[in-house]
N, C-alpha and C positions, 0 to 999 in steps of 0.2 A: 549271860551275866548282865544284870541290871545296873546301870550307872545312874547315880543321883546327881543331877546338875546342881552345882554350887560354885559360888565365886571364891577364889582362893583368898586366904587371909592376907591382908596388906594391899589388896587391890580394890579399886572402886568401880562399881558398875552402876550407871545411872540410867533410869528410864527416861523416855523422851521429855516429859515435863520437868523433871529434875535437871536434865542436861541443859535445857533452855535456860533455867534459872542459874545454873552453874556458869554457863557461857556469859550471861549478862553480868554476873558479879565479877568474873575474871576480866571481862572487857573494861569494867569501871576501874578495877585495880590497875590494869595495864595502862589505861589512859592517864591515871594519876601518876604512876611511875614515870611515864614518858614526859609528862608536864614538868617534872623536876630534872629532866635531862638524862634519865636512865635509858639505856638502849637494850633491846631484846636480845636474848641469847638462848639458843637451843643446843643441848648437848646430847650425845647418844645415851640411850637408856641402858645399853649393854656396855660394861667396862671389863677390863681384865681383872680377874679376881684378886690377883696379887696387889694391884693398885688399891682396890677397895679395902683390902685387909692389911695393908702395910703398917698402919699405926695402931688401929683399935683391936684387931684380932678377935678374941672370944665373943664379946658382945655383938660386934658387927656380924660375925659369922651367923648369929641367930636371926639377923634382920635381912639377910640376902637370900635370893634364889640363885643357886650356883649350879652350873652345868658345864659340860665339855662339848666342844665342836671340833672334831679332828684333834689336833694337838693343843688347842687353845682352852685354857681354864678361864671360864667367863662367869659373870654374875650380873644380875639386874641391879642397878643402883637404887637406893632407897631414899636418897635426898640429893641435893645439888652441891653439897660441900666438896666432895672429891672431884666431880667434873669441873666445878668452877676453879678450884685450885689448879687442876691440870691445864685448863684453858689459859689461866693467867700465866702459869709457868711457861707454856708453849708460845703464847702470843703477846707477852707483856710489852714488847718493844713496839708492837703495832696496834695494841688494844687501845681503844678510845674509852677513857673512864669518865663517868661511872658506867658500869655494866648493869 
């Protein structure tokens, strides 16, 4: 069986020169945000599928890659809306704003 290599829809793959340019732009944006007092935050790329699908349902279902691992129904997040809301709900008493 011959497999054709291809990047999955919704994923970005950058060649070295493009990655260098991307990193440079990202660094400028990050420095700008930090200059206004925003703090960095990194959330897991994998979320519980029920959390991602809780409100939006059908349209969101089309935007996620969903899979199971053992008894866990998991999905790859497609943006930061749900992880940020989850973070604020979990850590709002300790979180230093702005994030």
